[in-house]
C-alpha positions in Angstrom: 39.7 -185.0 158.5 40.2 -185.5 154.9 39.3 -189.1 155.2 36.2 -188.3 157.2 35.1 -185.8 154.5 35.5 -188.4 151.8 33.6 -190.9 153.9 30.7 -188.4 154.2 30.7 -187.7 150.5 30.6 -191.4 149.7 27.7 -191.9 152.1 25.8 -189.0 150.5 26.5 -190.4 147.0 25.2 -193.7 148.0 22.1 -192.2 149.5 21.3 -190.2 146.3 21.9 -193.2 144.2 19.5 -195.3 146.2 16.9 -192.6 146.1 17.3 -192.2 142.4 17.0 -195.9 141.9 13.9 -195.9 144.1 12.4 -193.1 142.2 13.0 -194.9 138.9 11.6 -198.1 140.2 8.5 -196.3 141.4 8.1 -194.6 137.9 8.5 -198.0 136.2 5.9 -199.5 138.5 3.5 -196.6 137.8 4.1 -196.9 134.1 3.5 -200.6 134.2 0.4 -200.2 136.2 -0.9 -197.5 133.8 -0.4 -199.8 130.8 -2.1 -202.6 132.6 -5.0 -200.3 133.6 -5.3 -199.0 130.0 -5.4 -202.5 128.6 -7.9 -203.6 131.2 -10.0 -200.6 130.4 -10.0 -201.3 126.7 -10.8 -205.0 127.3 -13.6 -204.0 129.6 -15.1 -201.5 127.1 -15.1 -204.1 124.3 -16.8 -206.6 126.7 -19.4 -204.0 127.7 -20.1 -203.1 124.0 -20.5 -206.8 123.2 -22.8 -207.3 126.2 -24.9 -204.3 125.2 -25.2 -205.5 121.6 -26.3 -209.0 122.9 -28.7 -207.3 125.3 -30.4 -205.4 122.5 -30.7 -208.5 120.3 -32.2 -210.4 123.3 -34.7 -207.5 123.8 -35.8 -207.5 120.2 -36.4 -211.3 120.3 -38.2 -211.2 123.7 -40.7 -208.5 122.8 -43.5 -211.0 122.9 -42.7 -212.1 126.5 -44.3 -210.6 129.6 -43.2 -207.2 130.9 -42.0 -208.6 134.3 -39.5 -210.9 132.6 -38.3 -208.1 130.3 -37.7 -205.8 133.3 -35.8 -208.5 135.3 -33.5 -209.4 132.4 -32.9 -205.8 131.3 -32.1 -204.7 134.9 -29.6 -207.5 135.6 -27.4 -206.9 132.6 -26.7 -203.2 133.2 -26.1 -203.9 136.9 -23.5 -206.6 136.3 -21.7 -204.4 133.8 -21.6 -201.6 136.4 -20.2 -203.8 139.1 -17.5 -205.2 136.7 -16.5 -201.7 135.8 -16.3 -200.6 139.5 -14.2 -203.6 140.5 -11.7 -203.6 137.7 -11.3 -200.0 136.7 -10.9 -196.7 138.4 -13.4 -193.9 139.0 -13.4 -192.9 135.4 -14.2 -196.4 134.1 -17.0 -196.5 136.8 -18.5 -193.2 135.6 -18.4 -194.3 132.0 -20.1 -197.6 132.8 -22.7 -195.8 134.9 -23.4 -193.3 132.1 -23.9 -196.1 129.6 -26.0 -198.1 132.0 -28.2 -195.0 132.6 -28.7 -194.6 128.8 -29.7 -198.3 128.5 -32.1 -198.0 131.4 -33.6 -194.8 129.8 -34.0 -196.7 126.5 -35.6 -199.6 128.3 -38.0 -197.3 130.0 -39.0 -195.7 126.7 -39.6 -199.1 125.1 -41.5 -200.2 128.2 -43.6 -197.0 128.1 -44.5 -197.7 124.4 -45.7 -201.2 125.3 -49.3 -201.5 126.6 -49.7 -203.9 129.5 -52.2 -206.5 128.3 -51.9 -208.8 131.4 -53.9 -208.2 134.6 -52.7 -208.8 138.2 -53.6 -212.5 138.0 -51.4 -213.0 135.0 -54.3 -213.4 132.5 -54.1 -211.9 129.0 -56.9 -209.3 128.8 -56.2 -208.2 125.2 -55.3 -204.8 123.8 -57.6 -201.9 124.9 -59.8 -200.1 122.4 -58.2 -196.9 121.2 -59.9 -193.6 122.1 -61.3 -191.8 119.1 -58.8 -189.5 117.6 -55.9 -191.3 119.3 -53.5 -193.8 118.0 -53.0 -197.0 119.9 -49.3 -197.7 120.6 -47.8 -201.0 121.4 -45.6 -203.8 120.3 -47.5 -206.8 119.1 -46.2 -210.3 118.2 -46.2 -210.9 114.5 -47.4 -214.0 112.8 -44.5 -215.8 111.2 -44.6 -216.4 107.5 -44.1 -220.0 106.4 -41.5 -220.3 103.7 -40.8 -223.3 101.7 -37.0 -224.1 101.7 -36.2 -220.5 102.3 -37.9 -219.4 99.1 -40.9 -217.2 98.6 -44.1 -219.1 97.7 -44.8 -218.3 94.1 -47.9 -218.7 92.0 -49.2 -217.9 88.5 -52.6 -216.2 88.5 -54.8 -215.4 85.4 -54.9 -211.7 84.5 -57.4 -209.7 82.6 -55.8 -208.7 79.2 -55.5 -205.0 78.6 -56.3 -204.0 75.1 -53.7 -201.6 73.8 -54.6 -198.6 71.7 -53.4 -198.5 68.2 -50.8 -196.0 69.1 -49.6 -194.6 72.4 -48.2 -191.1 72.8 -46.8 -189.2 75.7 -47.8 -185.8 74.4 -50.7 -184.2 72.6 -50.9 -185.5 69.1 -53.1 -185.2 66.1 -53.7 -187.6 63.3 -55.0 -186.8 59.8 -55.9 -188.8 56.9 -57.0 -187.7 53.4 -59.0 -189.9 51.1 -59.0 -189.3 47.3 -62.1 -189.9 45.1 -62.2 -192.3 42.2 -64.7 -193.6 39.7 -65.3 -197.2 38.6 -63.0 -198.4 35.8 -65.2 -199.2 32.8 -62.9 -202.1 31.9 -63.9 -203.8 35.1 -67.6 -203.4 34.6 -69.9 -205.6 32.6 -72.2 -202.8 31.5 -75.5 -203.3 29.8 -77.9 -200.7 28.4 -80.8 -202.2 30.4 -79.1 -201.3 33.7 -79.4 -197.6 33.2 -81.8 -195.7 35.5 -82.3 -192.0 35.1 -85.5 -190.0 35.8 -86.6 -186.4 35.6 -89.0 -185.5 38.4 -91.9 -183.2 37.7 -91.8 -179.6 38.9 -94.4 -178.8 41.5 -95.1 -175.5 43.4 -97.6 -174.4 46.0 -99.0 -171.8 43.6 -99.9 -174.5 41.1 -102.5 -175.9 43.5 -103.9 -172.8 45.1 -107.6 -172.6 44.2 -110.5 -170.1 44.4 -114.1 -171.2 45.2 -116.7 -169.4 43.0 -119.9 -171.6 42.9 -122.0 -168.7 41.5 -119.5 -167.7 38.7 -119.1 -164.2 40.1 -115.6 -163.8 38.6 -116.5 -164.8 35.1 -119.6 -162.6 35.3 -118.6 -159.4 37.2 -114.7 -159.3 37.2 -112.9 -156.7 35.2 -110.8 -159.6 33.8 -113.9 -161.8 33.3 -112.5 -162.9 30.0 -109.6 -164.7 31.8 -112.0 -167.0 33.6 -113.5 -170.0 31.9 -116.8 -170.0 33.9 -115.8 -172.9 36.3 -117.0 -173.0 39.9 -113.4 -173.6 41.2 -110.4 -172.0 39.7 -106.6 -172.7 39.5 -104.3 -170.1 38.2 -102.6 -171.2 35.0 -99.3 -170.0 33.6 -98.9 -168.2 30.3 -98.4 -164.9 28.7 -101.6 -163.6 30.4 -103.3 -164.6 33.6 -105.8 -167.4 32.9 -108.0 -169.3 35.4 -109.6 -172.6 34.8 -110.9 -175.6 36.6 -107.7 -177.6 36.1 -104.2 -176.9 37.2 -101.0 -176.7 35.1 -99.5 -180.1 34.3 -96.5 -181.4 36.3 -94.5 -183.4 33.8 -91.9 -186.2 34.3 -89.5 -187.8 32.0 -87.9 -191.3 32.0 -84.4 -191.3 30.7 -83.8 -194.9 31.7 -83.5 -198.2 29.8 -86.0 -199.6 32.3 -89.7 -198.7 32.9 -90.4 -196.6 36.0 -93.6 -195.8 37.9 -94.7 -192.4 39.0 -96.9 -192.5 42.1 -99.2 -189.5 42.4 -101.6 -188.8 45.3 -103.9 -186.0 46.5 -105.5 -185.4 49.9 -108.0 -182.8 51.0 -107.4 -181.4 54.5 -110.4 -179.8 56.1 -108.8 -178.8 59.5 -111.3 -176.0 60.2 -114.3 -178.4 59.7 -116.1 -177.0 56.7 -119.5 -178.6 56.2 -118.7 -180.0 52.8 -119.1 -183.4 51.1 -116.6 -185.1 48.9 -118.0 -186.3 45.6 -116.9 -187.6 42.2 -117.2 -185.4 39.1 -120.3 -187.2 37.9 -122.4 -186.5 41.0 -120.9 -183.3 42.4 -123.7 -181.2 40.9 -126.6 -183.3 42.3 -128.9 -182.1 45.1 -128.3 -179.2 47.4 -125.3 -180.6 49.4 -122.2 -178.4 49.5 -120.2 -181.0 47.5 -116.7 -180.6 46.3 -114.5 -182.7 44.0 -110.8 -183.0 43.2 -109.4 -185.4 40.7 -106.1 -186.5 39.2 -105.9 -186.0 35.5 -103.2 -187.9 33.5 -101.3 -185.8 31.0 -99.5 -187.1 28.0 -97.3 -185.7 25.2 -97.2 -185.8 21.5 -93.7 -185.5 20.3 -91.4 -183.6 22.8 -93.3 -180.4 23.3 -97.0 -180.9 22.8 -98.9 -181.7 26.0 -102.5 -182.9 26.2 -104.9 -183.7 29.0 -106.6 -187.0 28.9 -110.3 -187.5 29.6 -109.5 -189.9 32.4 -110.0 -188.6 36.0 -109.1 -190.4 39.2 -111.4 -188.8 41.8 -111.1 -188.5 45.5 -113.0 -190.8 47.7 -115.3 -190.0 50.6 -112.3 -189.3 52.8 -110.8 -186.8 50.3 -108.0 -189.1 49.1 -107.0 -190.2 45.5 -103.9 -191.9 44.1 -102.8 -193.3 40.8 -99.7 -195.1 39.3 -98.5 -193.9 35.9 -96.0 -196.0 33.9 -93.2 -194.4 31.9 -91.5 -196.8 29.6 -87.8 -197.1 29.1 -85.9 -197.8 25.9 -82.6 -199.7 25.7 -82.2 -198.6 22.1 -81.6 -195.1 23.3 -78.1 -196.1 24.7 -74.8 -197.2 23.3 -71.6 -198.6 24.9 -68.5 -196.5 24.3 -65.0 -196.4 25.8 -66.4 -194.1 28.4 -69.2 -196.5 29.4 -72.9 -196.6 28.5 -74.0 -193.3 27.0 -77.3 -192.0 25.6 -77.6 -191.5 22.0 -78.0 -187.9 20.7 -81.2 -188.7 18.9 -82.8 -190.6 21.8 -86.5 -190.0 22.4 -87.7 -190.3 26.0 -91.1 -191.2 27.4 -92.8 -188.4 29.2 -96.0 -188.3 31.3 -97.5 -186.0 33.8 -100.6 -185.1 35.7 -102.8 -182.2 36.7 -105.5 -181.6 39.3 -109.1 -180.7 38.4 -111.7 -179.3 40.8 -115.4 -178.4 40.9 -118.3 -177.5 43.2 -122.1 -177.9 43.4 -123.5 -174.5 42.3 -126.9 -175.4 43.6 -125.8 -175.4 47.2 -125.8 -172.5 49.7 -122.2 -171.5 50.1 -122.8 -168.3 52.0 -121.5 -169.6 55.3 -118.3 -170.9 53.6 -117.7 -167.4 52.2 -118.0 -165.9 55.7 -115.7 -168.6 57.2 -113.2 -168.1 54.4 -113.2 -164.3 55.0 -112.5 -165.1 58.7 -109.3 -167.0 57.8 -110.6 -170.5 57.8 -109.2 -172.5 54.9 -109.4 -175.9 53.2 -106.2 -177.3 51.8 -105.2 -179.6 48.9 -102.0 -181.7 49.4 -100.3 -183.1 46.3 -97.4 -185.6 46.3 -95.4 -187.4 43.7 -92.5 -190.0 43.7 -90.8 -192.1 41.1 -88.9 -195.5 41.1 -88.2 -198.4 38.8 -90.5 -201.4 38.9 -89.6 -204.0 41.6 -89.0 -207.6 40.7 -92.6 -208.7 41.2 -94.0 -205.7 39.3 -91.5 -206.3 36.5 -92.4 -209.9 36.2 -96.2 -209.1 36.1 -95.6 -206.3 33.5 -93.5 -208.6 31.2 -96.0 -211.4 31.5 -99.0 -209.1 30.9 -100.5 -209.8 34.3 -101.5 -206.2 34.9 -103.9 -203.6 33.6 -102.0 -201.0 31.5 -103.5 -198.1 29.5 -100.8 -196.9 27.1 -102.8 -193.8 26.2 -103.0 -192.4 29.8 -100.1 -194.4 31.3 -102.3 -195.7 34.2 -101.2 -199.1 35.4 -102.8 -201.4 38.0 -101.2 -204.6 39.3 
């Protein structure tokens, strides 16, 4: 009995040992298979990634090929990848491959949708369609390759238009200021001569000096309360003085030449009859002849004796038939009136300057009928006398003629004619 019991235990022990060995062997086999499956799976995924990358590169290079060729090549690669995944891996590898294949097909569809079919059913290239207004034409177009020389970019030098730069460039608002300082010539640098000095004193002229009153019948000198202030002329200018005096000649307008050179004073008068008075312009010698309403104005040269005494000459330069008269009066200069000092050329204290002037004389024909002129004057119609004067040194031609005596010069009146 005891031996039988031992035999039974031994048999059971061997049975459990065999089962344990079988279980361990099965576990080892499963572990080995799992390792091999995992390795195969990783190899397969690497292969699929490489194939996908190559497929994408092939697609980018074959974009200019026909759509039918793109579809056949794109559909074959995902299918083969799916079959390889189904044959070598389990259900998980197949699902992963199918998911990736579906994404590739979706990407291919999106690219295919963005490409316009420019080939008709006969295989002819019909060109890209015109885009509808407001829409954007989408498509993938073949590009023109750029020829490069030895892999380098073709370079060239082209002329450019030069840009003139400003004197100073600033990035903000700026202000520039400059201050100049006055100076005077240095006498040591000048070759001063007394005969280079030019200085003139212009005559004083006012409108009141040449206002005039027409009195052909001597009414003012005969019936005015101040009849003693009128000298019995037919045309009066108001003269200056302590009391009001009226005469047929205006006050003198005097000029003075403080130069070392001779200068000329140009004087002119013009009668303006804008309202159309029926008058005739005549010279002093004929103004009283006949019954014409004649009027005369003349320029009278005025000289000086000493520095203060002024005298009117007998010479008169009368207006012409157009009411115009002009004259040139010469004022001499004296170099002896100057001296050269450290401060330059200066006038001597005892210098005597040449002074000349002019006045305007007027007269009417008392034998004419002036009644209509009186009425027109009372209605505001006027006749005007314009007087002008300017002074300047002799020009080169005038100076040469004056020095050579090739001119007409009256030293008493100062009238000069070239």
